Phi, psi and omega in degrees: 000132179282156177289338178287327181277347184300311177298325178293319178296316178296319179294320179295318178295320179295321178295318178296318180296319180292324178290322175297319179297317179296319178296320178296319178298318177296319179295320178295320178295318178296318179296318179296321178295317179295322179295318178297318178295320179296318178297320179294317179294319179297317179296318179291324177296317179298322179293320179294318178296317179297318179295318181294322179291333183281318189301310185286345185263018183272144177277176180297319179296320178293325176296323182279323189257354182229144177285174182293338177273002178095352181285134177296152177298160190304315181299314179294319180296316179293328181286317188268335187237149171285173180298329181281354178104350180283136178296142177294146186303319183295328183255008185298321179289340176282327183270318183247145176278184186293341178268001179087007177273147177296141176291164188305319183295328184260352186299318182299313183287318185287349175256003181277160180295325180299316180288316183294343177278351177290149187294328183246027183296145176279116180263133182251122177225138182055032176077008182228138183290137175263078181239173183287070177250163181291146179293145179281156172298156186301322184288350177263000179288133180268125176235154177266110184297335179287328182273337182272141177271177180298322180295321179296317180293320177298319179296319178296319179296322177296319178296320179295315179299321180294322179288325183272348181295144179295136181277157181263030181278143180263000000 
């Protein structure tokens, strides 16, 4: 290769690299669009499967008092829930069980996107309602021993020992 052709060769390589870079950016944008569409289709498929599993297993009372999407009829909804979606205090034990999970009749609606978008909706995570309830003592916290490492378990044991230790209050 001559020294005269060297700048021309470098310019040609730089042009090829920039065109390859543009093609890669276009491919990444297409891939991101396809991934978003796939997630949307998967979410809608999961909702259809959940809805299909709910419909045939309803009791006579659920057929009368709940719509096909699991939402209580308006009169029942107004009676049991506030406008924000939180169960009324008097009916809370009727709607939620002692662990704070929705009872079977309300589970379909209270786990739907429509209910969870309400401002005061009861959100259920790890099988326990995330509502304005008092925090549980450390030893009542449910952990998955398979997901927790040794350090996590040791830390939890230290917290339990600290809570159970006799206090120095007079």
